[in-house]
C-alpha positions in Angstrom: -11.3 6.1 7.5 -9.1 3.0 7.2 -5.4 3.6 7.4 -2.7 0.9 7.2 1.1 1.0 7.0 2.4 -2.2 5.4 6.0 -2.9 6.3 7.9 -5.0 3.8 11.5 -6.4 3.8 12.5 -7.6 0.4 15.3 -9.9 -0.6 18.0 -7.8 -2.2 18.0 -9.7 -5.5 14.3 -9.0 -5.9 14.3 -5.3 -4.9 13.9 -3.8 -8.4 11.2 -6.3 -9.5 9.4 -5.6 -6.2 9.5 -1.8 -6.9 8.1 -2.3 -10.4 5.3 -4.6 -9.3 4.4 -2.4 -6.3 4.3 0.8 -8.4 1.9 -1.0 -10.8 -0.3 -2.0 -7.9 -0.2 1.6 -6.5 -1.1 3.2 -9.8 -4.2 1.0 -10.0 -5.1 1.4 -6.4 -5.3 5.2 -6.5 -8.0 4.8 -9.2 -10.2 2.8 -6.9 -13.2 4.9 -5.6 -12.6 4.0 -2.0 -8.9 4.9 -2.0 -7.7 8.2 -0.7 -4.0 7.7 -0.8 -1.4 5.0 -1.6 2.3 5.9 -1.0 5.2 3.6 -1.7 8.2 4.5 0.5 11.7 3.1 0.5 13.7 3.2 3.6 16.7 5.6 3.2 19.3 3.6 5.1 18.1 0.1 3.9 16.9 0.1 0.3 15.4 -3.4 0.8 12.8 -2.1 3.3 9.6 -0.4 2.3 6.4 1.0 3.8 3.2 1.1 1.8 1.0 3.9 3.3 -2.6 3.1 2.4 -5.6 5.3 3.2 -9.1 4.2 2.3 -12.4 6.1 2.9 -13.7 3.3 5.1 -13.4 -0.4 5.8 -15.5 -1.2 2.8 -12.9 0.6 0.5 -10.1 -1.4 2.1 -12.0 -4.6 1.7 -12.8 -3.8 -2.0 -9.1 -3.2 -2.7 -8.3 -6.7 -1.6 -10.8 -8.1 -4.1 -9.2 -6.4 -7.1 -7.2 -8.3 -9.7 -4.3 -5.9 -9.4 -4.0 -6.5 -5.7 -4.2 -10.3 -6.1 -1.5 -10.2 -8.9 0.7 -8.1 -6.7 0.2 -10.2 -3.6 1.0 -13.5 -5.4 3.9 -12.1 -7.4 5.8 -10.5 -4.5 5.2 -13.1 -1.8 8.3 -15.2 -2.6 10.5 -12.1 -2.8 10.0 -11.2 0.9 12.8 -11.6 3.4 10.1 -12.1 6.0 6.2 -11.9 5.9 4.9 -8.4 5.3 3.3 -6.7 8.3 0.2 -4.5 8.0 -0.4 -2.2 11.0 -3.6 -0.2 11.3 -3.6 3.3 12.5 -6.2 5.8 13.6 -5.8 9.1 11.7 -6.0 12.2 13.9 -5.1 14.7 11.1 -6.0 15.1 8.4 -9.5 13.6 8.8 -11.4 11.7 6.1 -13.3 14.9 5.3 -10.0 16.8 4.8 -8.8 14.0 2.4 -12.0 14.0 0.3 -12.0 17.8 0.1 -8.4 17.8 -1.2 -9.4 15.4 -4.0 -12.2 17.6 -5.3 
């Protein structure tokens, strides 16, 4: 399983446009065969900070996501709206496992 949390700090004047673009990307991403989960989280005490919680079946699923038109559109659109470069941090999932995730989708 491939799990990444992408931390994003958006300029306040672009927050609403960022949310709109990110939700469009998320809606498309969850339709990808290798995607298990894509959550868009807004920080409660700072509405300009977000975490994108992305879970893919494997590294190939994550790589395939980065080849999609919707990801490229999102990446290029939101880049100038960032207060600082986004930071993706990979994690090792302990629970639930990939098998648990796939069973839940059936």
